[in-house]
C-alpha positions as CSV (number, residue, x, y, z in Angstrom):
1,M,14.0,-23.9,-9.4
2,N,10.5,-25.2,-9.5
3,L,9.1,-25.4,-5.9
4,V,6.1,-27.0,-4.1
5,L,5.3,-25.5,-0.8
6,K,3.1,-28.4,0.7
7,N,0.9,-28.9,3.8
8,A,0.3,-25.2,4.3
9,N,-2.6,-22.8,5.0
10,V,-2.7,-20.6,2.0
11,F,-4.2,-17.2,1.7
12,T,-6.2,-17.5,-1.5
13,A,-9.7,-16.0,-2.5
14,N,-9.4,-13.7,0.6
15,K,-9.3,-16.6,3.1
16,F,-7.0,-19.4,4.3
17,Q,-7.4,-22.8,3.0
18,K,-5.3,-26.0,3.2
19,A,-3.5,-26.3,-0.1
20,N,-0.1,-26.8,-1.9
21,V,1.5,-24.0,-3.8
22,F,3.3,-24.9,-7.0
23,I,5.8,-22.3,-8.3
24,R,7.3,-22.8,-11.8
25,D,9.5,-20.5,-13.7
26,G,9.2,-17.8,-11.1
27,L,5.3,-17.8,-11.2
28,V,2.6,-19.2,-9.1
29,F,1.6,-22.0,-11.2
30,E,-1.1,-23.8,-9.2
31,I,-2.8,-23.7,-5.7
32,S,-4.5,-26.9,-5.1
33,E,-4.6,-30.1,-3.1
34,N,-2.7,-31.9,-6.0
35,S,-0.1,-34.1,-4.6
36,C,1.8,-35.0,-7.8
37,F,5.2,-33.4,-7.1
38,S,7.3,-34.9,-9.7
39,N,9.9,-32.5,-11.1
40,Y,9.5,-30.1,-8.2
41,T,11.6,-29.5,-5.1
42,V,9.3,-30.1,-2.2
43,I,9.2,-28.1,1.1
44,D,6.9,-29.3,3.7
45,L,5.6,-26.2,5.7
46,N,4.1,-28.1,8.6
47,N,0.8,-26.1,8.6
48,C,2.5,-22.7,8.5
49,F,0.6,-19.8,6.8
50,I,1.5,-18.6,3.2
51,I,0.7,-15.0,2.8
52,P,1.2,-12.7,-0.2
53,G,4.5,-10.9,0.2
54,F,4.2,-7.5,2.0
55,V,4.6,-4.3,0.0
56,D,6.1,-1.3,1.9
57,V,5.9,2.0,0.1
58,H,7.9,3.8,2.6
59,V,11.5,2.5,3.3
60,H,14.7,4.3,3.9
61,L,17.6,2.2,2.4
62,R,20.1,5.0,2.9
63,Q,22.3,4.1,-0.1
64,P,23.8,6.0,-1.8
65,G,25.2,8.5,0.8
66,F,24.7,6.9,4.1
67,C,25.9,3.4,4.0
68,Y,26.9,3.5,7.7
69,K,23.2,3.5,8.5
70,E,22.0,0.9,6.0
71,T,22.8,-0.5,2.5
72,I,20.5,-1.8,-0.1
73,K,21.8,-5.2,0.6
74,S,21.2,-5.1,4.4
75,G,17.9,-3.3,4.1
76,T,16.5,-5.7,1.6
77,A,17.8,-8.6,3.7
78,A,15.9,-7.1,6.7
79,A,12.9,-6.7,4.5
80,A,12.9,-10.4,3.4
81,H,13.5,-11.4,7.0
82,G,10.1,-9.7,7.8
83,G,8.1,-11.1,4.9
84,Y,8.4,-8.1,2.4
85,T,8.9,-8.8,-1.2
86,T,8.6,-5.2,-2.5
87,V,9.9,-2.0,-0.9
88,C,9.8,1.6,-2.3
89,S,13.0,3.4,-1.4
90,M,12.7,7.1,-0.3
91,P,14.7,9.8,-1.9
92,N,16.6,11.6,0.9
93,L,19.9,10.3,-0.3
94,N,23.1,11.6,-1.6
95,P,22.9,12.2,-4.5
96,V,19.2,13.0,-4.3
97,P,17.4,11.1,-7.2
98,D,16.3,14.4,-8.8
99,S,17.8,13.5,-12.3
100,L,18.3,10.4,-14.3
101,E,22.0,10.6,-13.7
102,N,21.6,10.7,-9.9
103,L,18.8,8.1,-10.0
104,K,21.2,5.7,-11.9
105,V,23.7,5.8,-8.9
106,Q,20.9,4.1,-6.9
107,T,19.5,1.7,-9.5
108,D,22.9,0.4,-10.4
109,I,23.3,-0.7,-6.7
110,I,19.7,-2.0,-6.6
111,E,20.4,-4.2,-9.6
112,K,23.6,-5.6,-8.0
113,D,22.7,-6.0,-4.4
114,A,18.9,-6.0,-3.8
115,L,17.5,-9.3,-2.5
116,I,13.9,-8.4,-3.3
117,N,12.0,-5.8,-5.5
118,V,13.1,-2.2,-4.8
119,I,11.4,0.6,-6.6
120,P,12.8,4.0,-6.1
121,Y,11.1,7.4,-5.6
122,G,12.1,10.4,-7.5
123,S,12.3,13.6,-5.6
124,I,9.8,16.4,-6.1
125,T,12.4,19.2,-6.0
126,K,16.0,19.5,-6.9
127,G,18.1,18.3,-3.9
128,E,14.8,18.1,-1.9
129,N,15.5,21.9,-1.2
130,G,12.0,23.0,-2.3
131,E,13.2,25.6,-4.7
132,A,12.9,24.0,-8.3
133,L,11.2,21.0,-9.5
134,S,13.3,17.8,-10.2
135,D,13.7,16.4,-13.8
136,M,10.2,14.9,-13.3
137,D,9.6,14.3,-17.1
138,D,12.8,12.2,-17.4
139,L,12.3,10.4,-14.2
140,A,8.7,9.4,-14.4
141,P,9.1,6.0,-16.4
142,F,11.6,4.8,-13.8
143,V,10.2,5.9,-10.4
144,V,7.2,4.7,-8.4
145,A,6.1,8.2,-7.6
146,F,7.6,11.6,-6.5
147,S,8.4,12.6,-3.0
148,D,10.5,14.9,-0.9
149,D,10.2,12.7,2.1
150,G,12.1,13.9,5.1
151,K,10.9,17.4,4.4
152,G,7.5,19.1,3.8
153,V,7.3,21.1,0.6
154,Q,6.9,24.5,2.3
155,S,5.9,26.7,-0.7
156,D,2.3,26.6,-1.9
157,E,3.3,27.7,-5.4
158,M,6.0,24.9,-5.7
159,M,3.6,22.2,-4.5
160,N,1.0,23.4,-6.9
161,K,3.6,23.2,-9.8
162,A,4.6,19.7,-8.7
163,M,1.0,18.6,-8.6
164,L,0.2,19.9,-12.1
165,K,3.4,18.2,-13.4
166,A,2.6,14.9,-11.8
167,K,-1.0,15.1,-13.1
168,N,0.4,15.6,-16.6
169,L,2.7,12.6,-16.1
170,N,0.0,10.4,-14.5
171,K,2.2,9.9,-11.3
172,I,1.4,10.2,-7.6
173,I,2.7,13.0,-5.4
174,V,3.7,11.4,-2.1
175,A,3.8,14.0,0.6
176,H,5.7,14.2,4.0
177,C,3.4,16.8,5.5
178,E,5.1,19.2,8.0
179,D,4.9,22.9,8.2
180,N,8.3,24.1,9.4
181,T,6.9,27.4,10.8
182,L,5.1,25.3,13.5
183,L,7.9,23.1,14.6
184,K,9.6,25.6,17.1
185,G,12.5,23.3,17.9
186,G,10.3,20.4,19.0
187,Y,11.3,16.8,18.9
188,I,8.5,14.8,20.6
189,H,4.7,15.1,20.7
190,D,3.5,18.3,22.3
191,G,1.5,16.4,25.0
192,E,1.6,15.6,28.6
193,Y,4.9,13.7,28.6
194,A,6.6,16.6,27.0
195,K,5.2,19.1,29.6
196,V,6.0,17.0,32.6
197,N,9.5,16.2,31.5
198,N,10.4,19.6,30.1
199,H,10.8,18.6,26.5
200,K,10.1,20.8,23.4
201,G,7.0,19.5,21.7
202,I,5.9,19.2,18.0
203,C,2.3,20.2,17.7
204,S,-0.3,18.2,15.7
205,E,-0.9,21.3,13.6
206,S,2.5,21.0,11.9
207,E,1.2,17.8,10.3
208,Y,-2.5,18.5,9.6
209,K,-2.3,22.1,8.5
210,Q,-0.1,21.0,5.6
211,I,-2.4,18.2,4.9
212,E,-5.2,20.7,4.8
213,R,-3.3,23.0,2.4
214,D,-2.4,20.0,0.0
215,L,-6.0,18.7,-0.1
216,E,-7.1,22.1,-1.4
217,L,-4.4,22.0,-4.0
218,V,-5.5,18.5,-4.9
219,K,-9.0,19.8,-5.5
220,Q,-7.6,22.4,-7.8
221,T,-5.1,20.3,-9.8
222,G,-6.8,16.8,-9.8
223,C,-3.5,15.3,-8.9
224,K,-3.1,11.8,-7.5
225,Y,-2.0,12.3,-3.9
226,H,-0.7,10.1,-1.1
227,I,0.2,11.2,2.4
228,C,3.1,9.7,4.4
229,H,3.0,8.4,8.0
230,I,-0.2,10.2,9.3
231,S,-0.2,10.4,13.1
232,T,-3.0,12.8,14.3
233,K,-6.7,12.6,14.7
234,E,-7.2,15.7,12.7
235,S,-5.3,14.2,9.7
236,V,-7.7,11.2,9.8
237,D,-10.6,13.6,9.7
238,L,-9.3,15.6,6.9
239,I,-8.6,12.6,4.7
240,R,-11.9,11.0,5.4
241,K,-13.6,14.1,4.3
242,A,-11.5,14.5,1.2
243,K,-12.3,10.9,0.2
244,L,-16.0,11.6,0.7
245,D,-15.6,14.7,-1.6
246,G,-14.2,12.4,-4.3
247,L,-10.5,13.4,-4.2
248,D,-8.0,10.9,-5.4
249,V,-6.2,10.7,-2.1
250,T,-4.7,7.8,-0.2
251,C,-2.6,7.6,3.0
252,E,-0.5,5.4,5.2
253,T,0.3,5.2,8.9
254,S,2.9,3.0,10.6
255,P,2.9,0.4,13.4
256,T,4.4,2.9,15.8
257,Y,1.3,5.1,15.7
258,L,-1.1,2.2,15.8
259,L,0.3,0.6,18.8
260,L,2.0,3.3,21.0
261,N,1.0,6.6,22.6
262,D,3.1,9.3,24.2
263,S,2.4,8.0,27.8
264,M,4.7,5.0,26.8
265,L,7.7,7.3,26.0
266,Q,11.0,6.6,27.7
267,E,14.1,8.8,27.8
268,D,15.7,6.8,25.0
269,G,16.4,7.5,21.4
270,R,14.5,4.5,20.3
271,F,11.3,6.3,21.0
272,K,12.2,9.3,18.8
273,M,10.8,9.6,15.2
274,N,9.1,12.0,12.9
275,P,6.2,12.4,13.1
276,P,6.5,11.7,16.9
277,I,4.4,9.2,18.9
278,R,1.2,11.0,19.6
279,S,-1.6,10.9,22.2
280,E,-4.0,7.9,23.0
281,Q,-6.7,10.0,21.3
282,D,-4.7,10.2,18.1
283,R,-3.9,6.5,18.3
284,L,-7.6,5.5,18.6
285,A,-8.4,7.7,15.7
286,L,-5.9,6.1,13.6
287,I,-7.2,2.6,14.5
288,E,-10.8,3.8,13.5
289,G,-9.2,5.1,10.3
290,I,-7.8,1.6,9.4
291,K,-11.1,-0.1,10.3
292,D,-13.3,2.2,8.1
293,G,-10.9,2.5,5.2
294,T,-9.8,6.1,5.6
295,I,-6.2,4.8,6.0
296,D,-5.4,2.7,3.0
297,M,-2.1,1.0,4.0
298,I,0.5,0.4,6.7
299,A,4.0,1.3,5.8
300,T,6.9,1.0,8.2
301,D,8.9,4.1,7.6
302,H,11.9,2.0,8.3
303,A,14.6,4.6,9.1
304,P,17.9,3.1,10.4
305,H,20.6,5.1,12.1
306,S,23.8,4.2,13.7
307,K,24.0,3.1,17.3
308,E,25.8,6.4,18.2
309,E,23.1,8.5,16.5
310,K,20.4,6.9,18.5
311,S,22.2,6.8,21.8
312,K,21.7,10.5,22.7
313,G,18.3,10.4,24.4
314,L,15.0,12.0,23.3
315,E,16.3,15.5,22.6
316,K,19.6,14.8,20.7
317,S,19.1,11.4,19.0
318,A,18.4,11.2,15.3
319,M,14.8,10.9,14.1
320,G,13.8,7.4,13.0
321,V,13.4,3.8,14.1
322,V,13.5,0.4,12.2
323,A,10.5,-1.7,11.7
324,L,10.7,-4.1,8.7
325,E,11.6,-7.1,10.8
326,C,8.9,-6.8,13.4
327,A,6.0,-4.9,11.8
328,F,3.7,-7.9,10.8
329,P,4.4,-9.9,14.1
330,L,3.5,-6.8,16.1
331,L,0.4,-6.0,14.1
332,Y,-0.7,-9.5,14.2
333,T,-0.1,-10.0,17.9
334,Y,-1.6,-6.7,19.0
335,L,-4.3,-5.9,16.4
336,V,-5.5,-9.2,15.0
337,E,-5.2,-11.5,18.1
338,K,-6.9,-8.8,20.1
339,N,-9.8,-8.7,17.6
340,I,-9.2,-5.1,16.6
341,I,-8.9,-6.0,12.9
342,T,-9.0,-9.3,11.1
343,I,-6.0,-10.9,9.5
344,E,-7.7,-10.4,6.2
345,K,-7.8,-6.7,6.8
346,L,-4.1,-6.7,7.9
347,I,-3.1,-8.4,4.6
348,E,-5.2,-5.8,2.7
349,L,-3.2,-3.1,4.4
350,M,0.1,-4.6,3.9
351,H,-0.2,-6.2,0.4
352,F,-3.3,-5.6,-1.7
353,N,-3.8,-1.8,-1.1
354,P,-0.2,-0.6,-1.5
355,K,0.1,-2.9,-4.5
356,K,-3.1,-1.6,-6.2
357,R,-2.3,2.1,-5.5
358,F,1.3,2.1,-6.6
359,D,0.7,-0.4,-9.5
360,I,3.1,-3.0,-8.2
361,S,3.2,-6.6,-9.5
362,G,3.8,-9.8,-7.7
363,G,1.8,-11.9,-5.2
364,L,0.2,-15.2,-4.5
365,Q,-2.4,-15.5,-7.3
366,V,-2.1,-18.1,-10.0
367,G,-0.2,-16.6,-12.8
368,E,1.5,-13.8,-10.8
369,R,5.2,-13.5,-10.1
370,A,5.6,-15.7,-7.0
371,D,6.2,-13.0,-4.2
372,L,5.2,-14.5,-0.8
373,C,6.1,-15.2,2.7
374,V,5.6,-18.1,5.2
375,Y,4.8,-17.4,8.8
376,D,4.3,-19.5,11.8
377,L,1.4,-17.8,13.6
378,N,1.7,-19.9,16.7
379,A,5.4,-18.9,17.6
380,K,5.8,-17.3,20.9
381,T,8.9,-15.1,21.0
382,K,10.1,-11.5,21.5
383,V,11.3,-8.6,19.4
384,N,15.1,-9.0,19.6
385,P,17.0,-6.3,17.7
386,D,20.2,-8.4,17.9
387,E,18.5,-10.8,15.5
388,F,17.8,-8.0,12.9
389,L,19.6,-8.1,9.6
390,S,19.2,-4.4,9.3
391,K,22.3,-2.3,10.3
392,G,19.7,-0.3,12.4
393,K,18.7,-1.8,15.7
394,S,16.7,1.0,17.3
395,T,13.0,0.2,17.9
396,P,10.6,1.1,20.7
397,F,9.3,-2.4,20.5
398,E,12.4,-4.1,21.9
399,N,11.4,-7.2,24.1
400,Y,7.7,-6.9,23.1
401,E,6.1,-10.4,23.1
402,I,4.9,-11.5,19.6
403,D,3.1,-14.6,18.3
404,A,4.3,-14.7,14.8
405,K,7.6,-15.5,13.1
406,C,8.6,-15.4,9.5
407,K,10.0,-18.8,8.4
408,M,10.6,-18.0,4.7
409,T,10.3,-15.3,2.0
410,I,10.2,-16.1,-1.7
411,C,10.6,-13.3,-4.2
412,K,10.4,-13.8,-8.0
413,G,10.0,-17.5,-7.3
414,E,13.2,-17.8,-5.5
415,I,13.9,-18.2,-1.7
416,K,15.5,-15.0,-0.4
417,W,15.3,-15.7,3.3
418,Q,14.4,-18.8,5.5
419,E,14.8,-19.6,9.1
420,N,18.4,-20.4,10.0
421,M,19.8,-18.5,6.8
422,I,22.7,-16.3,7.7
423,E,22.6,-13.0,5.8
424,K,24.8,-10.4,7.5
């Protein structure tokens, strides 16, 4: 289908301008004020905003192995509902994608069921158990990078081996940084809320000490390195210094850590995730990190669980919340509209930087595969998990007021979601 999206504010040349977007043979063919629409299907966007499709390098699609939490079909429908056109699927699955045979179980489902682009990770170690490297040589051409997300690689020697192998393969090591010896049974941030309410805390050191270790290994090996979901002020400081030292290091944080602090916790599983919601000092350091470029991208760490798994309070609920369908509206409302960052910066964090770092194609430039989303940036609504297409409904942002609503998502030149489309 050849489409014209007319009467829109289009993000082009790093700014919004009034234009029409012509999509032909799956590619962005033209962005102009041209009003000759013959041989095109025309969609009038009524002054909505066309944005390059968001890229999320940290999404748990749960399939294969945990379909009761999410499937590739439901997870990619949720992503499209939020304006995402590419997601990278984390490897804590069953089977773990530690060999070509196991990876194929996942990629066969992706080929059949995915609504948008899904690029899988390969695991760093066999079974993500930290004891032996995965079949990295075989996996490298077919995965976006290597990660044992959900677990930190505890052995210095094993991480060193992984980095040397990744360096040889020209692939990125994507690290969930968590020192298990420092956890001590904690499940929320080791802060004031934990003390007052008699909860076991997760100390900040459990995150930043492993980052510190890994950065020293990066210095030794020259590996490309990316850090998942950073949450502490010390992590920001370490990464800032590593970049100044010239290390090939990038990192991500999530909307949760940018918008919430542990004084906002409630006795509800929808406030439980790993890393945990940290202090206000940590949150402000993360904000400064995205403003000065220390933090390269925002990833959701979309981690759906069943209703039962999230109904057991802070202590006993499963770790993880969903975010694909509300990330951009929340960040637009609470960062852009409050003049903390510009919308251009937000688009850089959610599209251009992850796309560049992980060598992902598609977008809104002429000649690119047409991967884009359409937003009404004047829509007043609330985060309503009952409207989510994800199987997971647990979010700390339930009932938050938002001023942006996704109206349409186009991936590979085809409409994958639009308002009033039913995709259950």
